[in-house]
Backbone as CSV, one residue per row, in Angstrom:
resi,resn,N_x,N_y,N_z,CA_x,CA_y,CA_z,C_x,C_y,C_z
1,UNK,8.008,20.577,3.322,6.470,20.258,2.936,6.577,20.874,1.812
2,UNK,5.874,20.037,0.702,5.845,20.370,-0.574,4.720,21.314,-0.923
3,UNK,4.359,21.866,-1.939,3.341,22.757,-2.363,1.954,21.975,-2.183
4,UNK,1.915,20.814,-2.871,0.743,20.121,-3.024,0.286,19.692,-1.406
5,UNK,1.267,19.446,-0.712,1.000,18.973,0.670,0.096,20.316,1.350
6,UNK,0.816,21.439,1.310,0.173,22.456,1.873,-1.130,22.862,1.418
7,UNK,-1.438,22.519,0.106,-2.619,22.728,-0.249,-3.749,21.994,0.082
8,UNK,-3.291,20.528,0.266,-4.291,19.731,0.733,-4.454,19.754,2.187
9,UNK,-3.525,20.321,2.811,-3.703,20.710,4.345,-4.837,21.653,4.353
10,UNK,-4.605,22.944,3.634,-5.549,23.932,3.987,-7.052,23.476,3.608
11,UNK,-7.100,22.579,2.157,-8.333,22.038,1.965,-8.903,21.125,3.127
12,UNK,-8.142,20.468,3.802,-8.660,19.420,4.865,-9.142,20.275,6.009
13,UNK,-8.669,21.479,6.035,-9.017,22.528,7.270,-10.329,23.092,6.995
14,UNK,-11.011,22.894,5.963,-12.171,23.705,5.711,-13.324,23.444,6.843
15,UNK,-13.894,24.425,7.261,-14.844,24.261,8.399,-16.177,23.776,7.794
16,UNK,-16.644,22.986,8.540,-18.052,22.394,8.266,-18.961,23.028,9.514
17,UNK,-20.266,22.744,9.072,-21.328,23.172,10.136,-21.380,22.255,11.090
18,UNK,-21.732,22.451,12.383,-22.116,21.588,13.385,-22.959,20.548,13.054
19,UNK,-23.968,20.917,12.225,-25.249,19.773,11.917,-24.588,18.604,11.294
20,UNK,-25.106,17.597,11.489,-24.676,16.242,11.249,-25.231,16.158,9.774
21,UNK,-26.292,16.726,9.183,-26.838,16.543,7.949,-26.548,17.617,7.180
22,UNK,-26.059,17.638,5.997,-25.875,18.609,5.190,-26.989,19.345,4.436
23,UNK,-27.179,20.745,4.871,-28.290,21.305,4.593,-28.410,22.033,3.213
24,UNK,-27.526,22.838,3.143,-27.554,23.869,1.689,-26.360,23.466,0.823
25,UNK,-26.277,24.058,-0.357,-25.351,23.917,-1.300,-23.984,24.276,-0.799
26,UNK,-24.018,25.318,0.198,-22.613,25.783,0.529,-22.014,24.779,1.279
27,UNK,-22.841,23.963,2.351,-22.405,22.949,2.964,-21.757,21.874,2.248
28,UNK,-22.466,21.426,1.163,-22.066,20.630,0.173,-20.604,21.025,-0.317
29,UNK,-20.439,22.065,-0.728,-19.180,22.589,-1.292,-17.996,22.582,-0.215
30,UNK,-18.364,22.912,0.953,-17.551,22.915,2.173,-16.980,21.296,2.320
31,UNK,-17.889,20.335,2.289,-17.942,19.066,2.502,-16.866,18.530,1.297
32,UNK,-17.118,18.821,0.135,-16.327,18.525,-0.914,-14.874,19.222,-0.909
33,UNK,-14.874,20.274,-0.393,-13.258,21.061,-0.254,-12.682,19.895,0.758
34,UNK,-13.353,19.835,1.835,-12.581,19.127,3.222,-12.283,17.571,2.436
35,UNK,-13.080,16.789,1.895,-13.064,15.591,1.385,-11.725,15.373,0.538
36,UNK,-11.648,16.493,-0.395,-10.718,16.634,-1.486,-9.237,16.688,-0.701
37,UNK,-9.329,17.594,0.537,-7.787,17.631,1.319,-7.563,16.371,1.845
38,UNK,-8.658,15.616,2.327,-8.278,14.294,2.830,-7.971,13.256,1.958
39,UNK,-8.566,13.334,0.796,-8.055,12.515,-0.233,-6.641,12.621,-0.649
40,UNK,-6.446,13.987,-0.716,-4.892,14.243,-1.154,-3.852,13.933,-0.012
41,UNK,-4.296,14.269,1.343,-3.278,13.882,2.274,-3.337,12.187,2.412
42,UNK,-4.365,11.565,2.093,-4.515,10.047,2.055,-3.458,9.479,1.002
43,UNK,-3.465,10.242,-0.201,-2.471,10.006,-1.368,-0.937,10.080,-0.799
44,UNK,-0.597,11.001,-0.199,0.742,11.131,0.309,1.161,10.059,1.216
45,UNK,0.023,9.673,2.114,0.513,8.633,2.894,0.633,7.247,2.529
46,UNK,-0.297,6.797,1.358,-0.229,5.641,0.538,0.843,5.766,-0.489
47,UNK,1.533,6.707,-1.041,2.595,6.713,-1.877,3.908,6.154,-1.379
48,UNK,3.961,6.126,-0.114,5.099,5.483,0.612,4.769,4.380,1.666
49,UNK,4.427,3.243,0.963,3.860,2.118,1.916,4.830,1.428,2.664
50,UNK,6.313,1.413,2.113,7.347,1.029,2.897,8.309,1.791,3.697
51,UNK,8.069,3.104,3.645,8.938,4.166,4.112,8.040,5.001,5.146
52,UNK,8.776,5.821,5.856,8.302,6.780,6.898,9.075,8.027,6.542
53,UNK,8.950,8.920,5.532,9.405,10.313,5.173,9.245,11.050,6.299
54,UNK,10.122,12.283,6.374,9.916,13.139,7.826,8.528,13.807,7.777
55,UNK,7.840,13.795,6.585,6.804,14.430,6.606,5.498,13.790,7.088
56,UNK,5.698,12.303,7.046,4.585,11.425,7.260,3.869,11.521,8.766
57,UNK,4.661,11.691,9.703,4.002,11.665,11.193,2.801,13.258,11.297
58,UNK,3.530,14.226,10.548,2.580,15.271,10.414,1.175,15.183,9.893
59,UNK,1.521,14.387,8.839,0.195,14.003,7.871,-0.811,13.038,8.516
60,UNK,-0.068,12.044,9.325,-1.073,11.143,9.958,-1.911,11.812,11.192
61,UNK,-1.010,12.949,11.789,-1.809,13.438,12.952,-2.908,14.361,12.249
62,UNK,-2.606,15.018,11.017,-3.697,15.823,10.394,-4.869,14.757,10.018
63,UNK,-4.684,13.710,9.360,-5.597,12.636,9.154,-6.452,12.436,10.484
64,UNK,-5.730,12.349,11.490,-6.443,11.775,12.741,-7.623,12.846,13.292
65,UNK,-7.587,14.187,12.698,-8.570,14.997,13.291,-9.759,14.817,12.496
66,UNK,-9.900,13.881,11.395,-11.091,13.953,10.504,-11.570,12.398,10.727
67,UNK,-11.321,11.816,11.712,-11.995,10.477,12.128,-13.659,10.725,12.287
68,UNK,-14.134,11.587,12.889,-15.663,11.893,13.421,-16.012,12.612,12.176
69,UNK,-15.666,12.909,11.077,-16.126,13.706,9.955,-17.082,13.009,9.278
70,UNK,-18.084,13.489,8.533,-19.213,12.937,7.936,-18.794,11.793,7.024
71,UNK,-19.896,11.073,6.573,-19.609,9.830,5.722,-18.533,9.593,4.616
72,UNK,-18.585,10.479,3.745,-17.461,10.039,2.583,-15.831,10.262,3.263
73,UNK,-16.012,11.338,4.077,-14.370,11.464,4.629,-14.091,10.108,5.633
74,UNK,-14.948,9.777,6.373,-14.766,8.565,7.406,-14.326,7.562,6.616
75,UNK,-15.091,7.032,5.699,-14.889,5.882,4.884,-13.273,5.805,4.201
76,UNK,-13.105,7.106,3.652,-11.677,7.199,3.112,-10.736,7.091,4.209
77,UNK,-10.710,7.354,5.371,-10.053,7.323,6.595,-9.802,5.959,7.082
78,UNK,-10.921,5.208,7.025,-10.836,3.679,7.407,-10.426,2.930,6.351
79,UNK,-10.099,3.352,5.022,-9.471,2.441,4.090,-8.034,2.799,4.354
80,UNK,-7.457,4.073,4.559,-6.375,4.212,4.726,-5.648,3.540,5.879
81,UNK,-6.433,3.606,6.885,-5.917,2.859,8.270,-5.810,1.132,7.984
82,UNK,-6.768,0.911,7.332,-6.523,-0.530,7.126,-5.420,-0.952,6.083
83,UNK,-5.112,-0.352,5.189,-4.162,-0.359,3.934,-2.478,-0.226,4.881
84,UNK,-2.644,0.789,5.868,-1.243,1.063,6.739,-1.101,-0.239,7.551
85,UNK,-2.143,-0.471,8.185,-2.021,-1.551,9.136,-1.601,-2.908,8.401
86,UNK,-2.030,-3.329,7.346,-1.835,-4.366,6.603,-0.400,-4.483,6.079
87,UNK,0.077,-3.118,5.434,1.466,-3.105,5.133,2.400,-3.248,6.337
88,UNK,2.096,-2.710,7.568,3.071,-2.991,8.622,3.064,-4.620,9.244
89,UNK,1.975,-4.888,9.165,2.064,-6.423,9.487,2.775,-7.374,8.526
90,UNK,2.668,-6.931,6.987,3.575,-7.738,6.353,4.877,-7.423,6.350
91,UNK,5.335,-6.200,6.719,6.668,-5.905,6.830,7.348,-6.502,7.905
92,UNK,6.283,-6.485,9.201,6.955,-7.081,10.429,7.123,-8.676,10.303
93,UNK,6.251,-9.236,9.537,6.276,-10.706,9.218,7.320,-11.295,8.320
94,UNK,8.124,-10.391,7.622,9.073,-10.691,6.634,10.387,-10.791,7.525
């Protein structure tokens, strides 16, 4: 695991409040930190579209924990899943 991956993992594990609506500035900052971690981990996945390096399953498992996160994070994960599925379909069709 590289240093950047460990930073993104720690950012993505930022705890959010149980409320679905963001109430104060500390909640907004926590959401931004978590979103930054998810974006970084997503970039690691998208950087290797035709390979599965040793660290990839761990990152995918970490990203799967964020499926029910609030909106900006959820949209990012949907995009990553769509791209990965399209790449798999293209590779299998070849």
